C-alpha positions in Angstrom: 74.5 96.6 116.2 73.4 93.6 114.3 72.9 90.2 115.8 72.6 88.6 112.4 76.3 87.8 111.9 78.8 88.0 114.8 82.3 87.2 113.7 83.9 84.5 115.7 80.8 83.5 117.6 80.7 79.8 117.9 77.5 77.8 118.2 76.9 76.1 121.5 75.0 73.5 119.5 77.0 72.6 116.4 74.8 70.8 113.9 77.7 68.7 112.5 78.1 67.0 115.9 74.4 66.1 115.9 74.5 64.3 112.5 74.4 60.5 112.3 77.8 58.9 112.6 77.8 58.2 108.8 78.3 62.0 108.3 80.8 62.6 111.1 83.8 62.2 108.7 82.0 63.6 105.6 83.9 66.8 104.8 81.0 68.2 102.7 78.4 67.6 105.3 80.6 69.1 108.0 81.4 72.3 106.0 77.8 72.7 105.0 76.5 72.4 108.6 79.4 74.7 109.8 77.9 77.4 107.5 74.6 76.9 109.1 76.2 77.1 112.5 77.5 80.6 111.7 74.0 81.7 110.8 72.3 80.1 113.8 74.9 81.0 116.5 73.5 84.5 117.1 70.0 83.1 117.2 71.0 80.5 119.9 72.9 83.2 121.8 69.9 85.5 121.8 67.5 82.7 122.9 69.9 81.6 125.6 70.0 85.2 126.9 66.3 86.0 126.3 65.6 87.0 129.9 68.3 89.6 129.8 66.8 91.1 126.6 63.5 91.5 128.4 65.0 93.3 131.5 65.5 97.0 130.8 68.4 97.1 133.2 70.3 94.5 131.1 68.9 94.8 127.5 71.3 95.8 124.8 71.1 99.6 124.1 69.7 99.1 120.6 67.0 96.8 122.0 66.0 99.2 124.8 63.9 101.5 122.5 61.9 98.6 121.2 61.4 97.3 124.8 60.3 100.8 125.8 57.7 100.9 123.1 55.9 98.0 124.8 55.2 100.3 127.8 54.7 103.6 126.0 58.2 105.1 126.5 59.5 107.3 123.8 63.2 106.7 123.6 65.4 109.8 123.5 68.9 109.0 122.4 70.0 112.4 123.8 69.6 111.0 127.3 72.2 109.0 129.0 71.7 105.2 128.7 71.1 104.7 132.5 68.3 107.3 132.4 66.7 105.6 129.4 66.9 102.3 131.2 65.3 103.8 134.3 62.5 105.4 132.2 61.5 101.9 130.9 61.8 100.4 134.3 59.5 103.0 135.9 57.1 103.4 132.9 54.2 101.6 134.5 54.5 103.5 137.8 54.6 106.8 135.9 51.5 105.8 133.8 49.7 105.1 137.1 50.7 108.6 138.4 49.9 110.4 135.1 47.8 113.5 135.7 48.9 113.9 139.3 51.3 116.3 140.9 53.6 113.5 142.0 53.6 112.0 138.5 54.5 115.3 136.8 57.4 116.0 139.3 58.7 112.4 138.9 58.5 112.5 135.1 60.3 115.8 134.9 63.1 114.5 137.1 63.4 111.2 135.3 63.2 112.5 131.8 65.0 115.8 132.0 66.7 115.8 135.4 65.0 119.0 136.6 63.4 119.7 139.9 59.8 120.8 139.9 57.0 122.1 142.1 53.4 122.1 141.1 50.9 124.6 142.7 47.3 125.3 142.1 46.5 121.8 140.9 42.7 122.2 141.2 42.2 120.0 144.2 38.8 118.8 145.4 36.2 120.1 147.9 33.0 119.0 149.4 30.1 120.5 151.2 27.5 119.2 153.6 24.9 121.3 151.8 23.5 119.6 148.7 23.4 121.8 145.6 25.8 124.4 147.0 28.0 126.4 144.6 31.2 125.0 143.3 34.4 126.6 144.6 35.9 129.2 142.2 38.5 127.8 139.7 41.9 129.3 139.3 41.5 130.9 135.8 45.2 130.6 135.2 45.4 126.9 135.8 48.2 124.9 137.6 51.6 126.4 137.8 54.7 124.2 137.3 57.9 125.8 138.5 61.1 124.1 137.2 64.7 124.6 138.1 68.0 122.9 137.2 68.9 119.6 138.8 71.4 117.2 137.2 72.2 119.7 134.5 72.9 123.4 134.8 70.7 124.2 131.7 67.0 123.6 131.5 65.6 122.9 128.1 62.4 124.9 128.2 60.8 123.3 125.1 61.4 119.8 126.4 60.0 120.8 129.8 56.8 122.2 128.1 56.5 119.0 126.0 56.7 116.8 129.1 54.3 119.0 131.1 51.8 118.8 128.2 52.1 115.0 128.1 51.7 114.5 131.8 49.1 117.2 132.8 45.5 116.0 133.3 43.3 116.1 130.3 41.6 119.5 129.6 44.1 121.3 131.9 46.4 124.0 130.7 49.4 124.1 132.9 51.6 127.1 133.1 55.4 126.6 133.1 57.9 128.9 134.9 61.6 128.2 134.5 63.6 129.4 137.6 67.4 129.8 137.8 67.5 128.0 141.1 65.2 126.5 143.8 62.2 128.6 144.6 62.4 130.6 147.9 59.7 130.7 150.5 58.7 134.2 149.3 58.0 133.3 145.7 
């Protein structure tokens, strides 16, 4: 959608009405300024509605991708518009949670609409004895189990991309796609 020329959009501030009285009845001056009004009307309409352009919940769909780029959101036109809007709204929160179990689960739900569970995330330990041995690391790394949520199909490649982007640095996360929610025995 182009905001450069909107047919039938009238300027709220016609230039011809702001000219000195001498030009009020001048046909050439009125036609000339009317041509400028056609060009400036979309600019005035955009400026009059600027707060809506900066709110991801209200911004025009074609503007949303640019707005998302301000907060590091990669726009995916395959996603429904409401989810894309929500991704931009929650971007700062997700950046704050990046590299955490909660951040990964939230990102998978928001971006792909899948449920997830993360186990073996490394954790932390402490000891009262200085210089004691570190706890053994899980050689396989954290496991991310994913199952369908909003959609019946889980796009495994997109899940892996999201997990790679949201996992802590220098951590290799394993991904397991499940047909349904994990049971207690798994």
